C-alpha positions in Angstrom: -25.3 41.4 6.7 -21.7 41.8 7.4 -19.7 39.0 8.9 -18.3 40.1 12.2 -14.6 39.0 12.6 -14.4 39.4 16.4 -17.4 37.1 16.9 -15.8 34.6 14.3 -12.6 34.5 16.6 -14.7 33.9 19.7 -16.1 30.7 18.1 -12.7 29.7 16.7 -13.8 30.1 13.1 -11.4 31.2 10.5 -10.8 35.0 10.0 -13.2 36.2 7.3 -11.5 37.7 4.4 -12.6 41.2 3.1 -14.0 39.7 -0.1 -15.9 36.9 1.6 -19.6 36.6 1.0 -21.7 34.5 3.3 -21.8 31.5 1.1 -18.0 31.5 0.5 -17.3 32.0 4.2 -19.4 29.2 5.3 -17.8 27.0 2.5 -14.4 28.0 4.1 -15.6 27.0 7.5 -16.7 23.5 6.2 -13.6 23.0 4.1 -11.5 23.5 7.3 -13.4 20.5 8.9 -15.6 22.6 11.2 -19.3 22.7 11.5 -21.7 25.6 11.8 -25.2 25.9 13.1 -28.0 28.5 12.8 -27.3 30.1 16.2 -23.5 30.4 15.5 -24.3 31.9 12.0 -26.6 34.5 13.5 -24.0 35.3 16.1 -21.2 36.1 13.5 -23.7 38.1 11.4 -25.1 35.6 8.9 -28.9 36.1 9.1 -30.3 32.7 8.1 -28.3 29.6 7.5 -31.2 27.7 6.1 -31.5 30.2 3.2 -27.7 29.8 2.4 -27.9 25.9 2.3 -29.6 25.9 -1.2 -26.8 28.3 -2.5 -24.2 26.0 -1.2 -25.8 22.9 -2.8 -26.3 24.9 -6.1 -22.4 25.3 -6.0 -22.2 21.5 -6.0 -21.2 21.1 -2.3 -22.4 17.9 -0.7 -22.5 18.1 3.1 -24.4 16.8 6.0 -27.4 18.6 7.6 -28.6 17.7 11.0 -31.3 19.2 13.2 -30.0 19.5 16.9 -30.4 21.5 20.1 -27.3 23.6 20.3 -25.7 26.2 22.6 -26.5 29.8 21.7 -23.5 32.1 22.0 -25.8 35.1 22.2 -27.8 33.9 25.2 -25.3 31.6 26.8 -28.1 28.9 26.9 -29.1 25.9 25.0 -32.7 26.6 23.9 -35.1 23.6 23.5 -35.6 24.2 19.8 -33.6 22.3 17.2 -31.7 24.2 14.5 -29.8 23.3 11.4 -26.2 22.1 11.8 -24.1 21.6 8.7 -20.7 19.9 8.3 -18.6 17.8 5.9 -18.1 14.2 7.1 -14.7 12.7 6.5 -15.4 11.3 3.1 -17.1 14.6 2.0 -14.2 16.6 3.1 -11.7 14.4 1.3 -13.8 14.6 -1.9 -14.1 18.4 -1.6 -10.3 18.8 -1.5 -9.8 16.3 -4.2 -12.2 18.3 -6.5 -10.5 21.6 -5.6 -7.1 20.3 -6.5 -8.2 19.1 -9.9 -6.6 21.2 -12.7 -9.1 23.3 -14.7 -9.9 22.0 -18.3 -9.4 24.5 -21.2 
């Protein structure tokens, strides 16, 4: 699926880059201290957040996963069913940026 820039702007997410894949875009959202849930992901063109979570973990990302009832931007309602919500807590965000800034070893 293609990430939809206009929908991303509506949700105040960063502008997707041309080269962004779903995993890299979600990583960028998290790295900016934002959270994303399944309903938001579908709204911006990412089909299934829970299928991307293992790929993010495989990259070595450590983040929080909650199950919550959340607002759906497609229907303008909050359905009664819980969905995945992922984010970096403060310590995870700091660790992420410390790891990013480490020089590469030859």
